[in-house]
N, C-alpha and C positions, 0 to 999 in steps of 0.2 A: 287540695286546692278546690275541689268541687264543693266541699262543705263551706269554705270561706266565701266562695262565689255565691252560693245559695243563701248564706247569712246576709250578705250585702244586698242582694237583689230583694229578698223578702223584707228587709228593713225599709226599702224605698217605696214599695208598692202598697196599694190599698187592699188588694186581694192576695195575700201571701199563700193561701191554700191552693191557688191556681198556678203557682210557680213550679216548673219542672226543669231540671237541668240534665241534659244528655251529654255524655262524654264519649267521643270517638277518638281512639288513639291510633296513630300511624307510626311509622318508623321514627320520624323526627318531628312530627307535628301532632298536637293535641287540639281537637276541635271541641269547643264548648257551645252547645246549642241551648239557649235559654227560651223556654216556652212560657209566655205570660199572657195575661188578659189584655185585650186590645185597649182597654181604658188606661192601662198602666204603662204602655210603651213610652209615652212622653216623659214619665217620671224616671225611667231607667236611662233614656237617652240624655235627658237634661237639656238645658238651653244651649243651643249651638253644639250639642254633642259633648259637652264638658264632662258630664257624669260618666258617659260611656267611655270616653277617653281615659278617665281616671281608673275605671275598672280594667280597661285594656293594659294600662301601665302596670297595675298590680299583677296581672297575669304574665306580662312580659318579664318582669323582674323575677318571678318565680320560675319561669321557664328557662331563663338564661342559666340559672343555677344547675339545672338538670340537662343542659345542652339540648334543649328542645325549643320548638316554636309553638306558640299558642294562637288560636284563631277563635274569635267570639262572634256568634251570630244570634240575632234575636228572631224568634219565630212567634208569630201571633196566631 
């Protein structure tokens, strides 16, 4: 899932070399922290958060298959 998330985010931003994704796994929850350039935050969030919501939906669908919960955070 990390590689898919990385591919999606790098496709959206102007500075893909600055994209870093950290994964922290707990018992039933996986935390994905996306570290991006400050200039690219708006591109990942999208208008009214629609792009970020779509990414969260993809994570949720994948997590349900594995009986897990996923949380996405953007770090600048």
